[in-house]
C-alpha positions in Angstrom: 2.2 7.8 0.5 -1.2 7.2 -0.1 -2.1 3.8 2.0 -3.4 2.3 -1.0 -0.2 2.2 -2.6 1.0 0.3 0.2 0.5 -3.6 -2.2 0.6 -4.6 -5.3 -2.1 -2.9 -7.4 -4.0 -4.2 -10.6 -4.9 -1.8 -12.9 -7.9 -1.7 -15.3 -7.7 -1.0 -18.6 -9.8 2.3 -17.9 -6.9 3.3 -15.4 -4.0 2.6 -18.4 -6.2 4.5 -21.1 -5.5 7.5 -18.9 -2.2 7.3 -19.2 -2.2 8.1 -22.9 -5.4 10.0 -23.4 -6.5 13.5 -21.2 -9.8 12.1 -19.9 -11.2 13.0 -16.6 -8.7 11.6 -13.9 -5.8 11.5 -16.3 -3.4 13.6 -13.6 -4.1 10.6 -11.1 -3.4 7.8 -13.7 -0.3 9.2 -14.7 0.5 9.8 -11.2 0.2 6.2 -10.2 2.6 5.2 -13.3 5.1 7.6 -11.9 4.9 6.1 -8.2 5.5 2.6 -10.0 8.3 4.0 -11.8 9.9 5.4 -8.3 9.1 1.7 -6.9 6.5 3.2 -4.7 4.3 0.8 -5.5 3.8 -2.3 -7.9 1.9 -2.7 -10.4 0.2 -5.7 -12.8 -2.2 -6.1 -15.7 -3.6 -8.9 -17.2 -2.3 -9.9 -20.8 -6.1 -9.1 -21.8 -5.4 -5.4 -21.1 -3.1 -4.6 -23.7 -5.9 -5.7 -26.1 -8.4 -3.5 -24.4 -6.4 -0.7 -24.3 -5.4 -1.1 -28.0 -9.0 -1.1 -28.6 -9.9 1.8 -26.5 -7.2 4.1 -28.0 -8.4 3.0 -31.4 -11.9 4.0 -30.9 -11.0 7.1 -29.3 -10.0 8.6 -32.5 -6.9 10.6 -31.0 -4.5 8.0 -32.2 -2.8 6.6 -35.5 -2.3 2.8 -35.8 1.7 3.6 -35.2 0.7 5.8 -32.2 -1.5 2.8 -30.6 1.3 0.1 -31.2 3.9 2.8 -29.8 1.7 3.4 -26.6 1.1 -0.7 -26.1 4.5 -1.3 -26.7 5.4 1.3 -23.8 3.1 -0.8 -21.3 5.5 -3.6 -22.0 8.6 -1.8 -21.6 7.4 -0.4 -18.3 8.2 -3.8 -17.0 4.6 -3.9 -15.1 3.5 -7.9 -13.9 1.9 -9.3 -16.9 -0.7 -11.9 -15.9 -1.3 -14.3 -18.4 -4.4 -16.3 -18.2 -5.3 -17.9 -15.1 -8.3 -20.1 -15.8 -9.2 -20.4 -11.8 -9.7 -17.0 -11.8 -11.4 -17.0 -15.0 -13.9 -19.5 -13.4 -14.5 -17.0 -10.7 -14.9 -14.2 -13.2 -17.9 -15.9 -14.9 -19.6 -16.2 -11.5 -18.6 -12.8 -10.5 -20.3 -11.7 -14.0 -23.6 -12.9 -13.3 -23.7 -12.1 -9.9 -22.5 -8.3 -10.4 -24.1 -8.1 -14.0 -20.7 -6.9 -15.8 -18.9 -8.2 -18.6 -16.6 -11.4 -17.8 -14.1 -9.3 -19.2 -14.4 -6.8 -16.4 -14.7 -9.4 -13.6 -11.9 -11.4 -14.7 -9.7 -8.2 -13.7 -11.4 -8.6 -10.5 -11.0 -12.3 -10.0 -7.7 -12.1 -10.9 -6.6 -9.5 -8.6 -8.5 -11.2 -5.7 -6.8 -14.5 -6.7 -3.4 -13.0 -6.2 -3.8 -10.9 -3.2 -3.9 -7.6 -4.9 -6.1 -4.4 -5.0 -8.0 -3.8 -8.0 -8.0 -0.1 -9.2 -10.6 1.2 -11.7 -11.6 4.3 -13.0 -14.5 3.2 -14.8 -17.7 4.6 -12.3 -20.2 2.4 -13.7 -18.2 -0.6 -13.2 -17.5 0.5 -9.6 -20.9 1.2 -9.0 -22.0 -2.5 -9.5 -18.8 -4.0 -7.8 -18.6 -1.4 -4.6 -18.2 -3.4 -1.5 -16.1 -6.0 -2.8 -13.0 -5.3 0.0 -10.2 -5.2 -2.9 -11.7 -2.9 -5.2 -11.1 0.6 -5.6 -12.2 3.6 -7.7 -9.2 5.6 -9.1 -10.5 8.8 -7.7 -9.9 7.3 -4.2 -6.2 7.7 -4.8 -6.2 11.8 -4.6 
């Protein structure tokens, strides 16, 4: 087992989208889902991720409205740990956003992972360039 999978992982929407769309590194993302289903790791997402995934799938041009709704429903049915709004993490996210010049949305995922003692996994290389060096952040490709 990959040592990164030993703890709880908070997934970025960029990883979740790859579960449904054949983008670069989609096999790694789907393997992560398989590992979760086999009980080899624990996965969490903020509730915000559901909206972000729906939006990304909508703008991909690959899916109908019913397919998008089905994909979001499947995320819920997987029983990932779905984390509600955390105001303390949001405050941290605003600060992190300003420090690292990333969106508050992206910073929220990281701040929540940090607050929960989780590893944040992203497939967004541009985001990773801005946030690398944070000890709890990993790029999806590192799981290969």
